[in-house]
N, C-alpha and C positions, 0 to 999 in steps of 0.2 A: 457599478461592476467592471473588474478588470481579471484578465486572462494572463495568469503567472507563469514565467518559463517552468518550464521541467528542464528539471537541473541533468545532465548526462554523464554516466560515466566516461571517463573517471573522476570527478569533479570530488574535492575531498569531501564537500559538505554532505555525503549520501550515507558516509560511515561515522556520520553525527548524532545519538540518540535525540529524541525529541524531548520534552521538557512537559510534565504533568500538567494541564490546564488545571487551576484551581475552581476556576469557577466560570459559567456561561456566560461573557457579559454582550455586549454589543458589537466592540471589537472581535471578537469570536465567532459572532456571527456573522460580520463580514467577511470576515477571512471564508467563514467555508461558503456561503454565499461566491465569493470569488473560486473557491477550488470547486464547485461544483460548474460553474463558467466555463472554468479549466478543462474540467474533465468532457464538457459536451460539445466545445470547441474541436477536442483532440480526436482523431480519428483511430477508430479500434481501440478506444481506453473504457476498459471496465472499472478503474479506480483506482483513486492517487492520493497520498500523504502528504502531508504538509512536509516535512522535511523533504520530500522529493522536487520540492517547491520553492527550497530556502527560508522556509519557515519552519525554526525547532521546535514546533510543537507536536504534540499527542494525537493529532486528529486526523483522522482520512476519512474520505467519501468514495462510495462505492455506487455507481449504476448501470449495470450491463443488461437493463430490459431493452426489446426493440427500439421502444418508444422514448429511449430515455424519461420514463416516467416512475422511477421507482427508487428514489433518491435517499441513500441511508446515509448516515451518520456517526460513526465511531468517535467518542473522545474518549482518551485515556486505555485505548483497548488491551483486553489483556486475554490469552486462551486459559482460561480456569481447567479446561481437560480435553481428552482428544481420545479417540480410539478407531481402528482400524489403520489404510495403510493405503495411501497409493503414489502411484509414481509415473506422473505425468507430466506431460512439455508445457512449459512456461516462457512467457515471456514479458517484456519491461518498458514502457514508456521509458524508463532512463537507460537501458542497456537497448541501443535501437540494434533490429533486426538479428538478436541472436533470439533461439529458443532451444530450450535444454530442458530434460526430464528433470525433475526433482521431487523425492521424497518427500511428503506430507500427510499429518490427518484425514483419514476419509471423512469424519464428524470431528466435529468441535464444539465446546462450550464457551462463548466469548462473552466477560461481563465488561462493558461499556460506558459511559455516562453519554445522555441523547442532546437533541438543542434544547432543552428545558432543565438541564441538569438533573433529571433523574438516571439513576442508576439500573441497567437494564443487563438480562440476560438473554443469548440468544444461540439459539442450539441450530445448526448448520451443519450440513452435506453437500456433497459434490461440488459445482462450480463456486457456490459461496464460501462456501469453507474453505477451498484454496486462496481464493478473492482474501478473505480475512487474514488468513497466515500468512501471506503476501504482501500487504500492506502490514501489518503490527511487526515482522521484520523491517520492514522501511522504519519503521519507529526507535528501534531498536538499532538501526545505523548497519543492518544488514541487506546485502542485495540475492537475489536468489541464486545468483552466481556462486556466491560464498558459500550456498549447499555443494557446489559442483567437486568433482575429484580434484586434487593439485593439478594433475594433467590439462584437463579440460577448461580449469579455470586462467591455468599457463595461455593456454591455446587463444582462450577469448580476451586477456590482455593486451595479447599480442596485438589481437585485432585494432583495439584502441589505440595502441601507442601509436601504431600505423598512419594510423587516422586517416 
């Protein structure tokens, strides 16, 4: 297994959407295994998108369980529907030390392929719903800071230019 480097804003690769995964091959399974290894090795990491790791594929892994024993892999995930609204703070492994409130659906229906190549629908709310939306944004080349007002986004970006 391998631990991938997590790309950091303003790396341009974070703005590139991931490509659709046509089928679950042994290579895809190896990538997913390494993604989980990377997630578990990182501090305070709930989920990672392949695009955050420089892998331009539509794959995300999620596990925010206390014992890190509830892995969920979503391949080609998409939000089918959403309802309700939340406005809570988010952070991101690719945007270090930034936490800002972002508007999200409270409850979502997400369709994705699993590691067996089966298409499934997930009906989630709360933190899982927020996590899924955040990761799907990554796969579309969108960072959570892209949801901020122009002024807040400018302030965040200035912090990273000064580095």
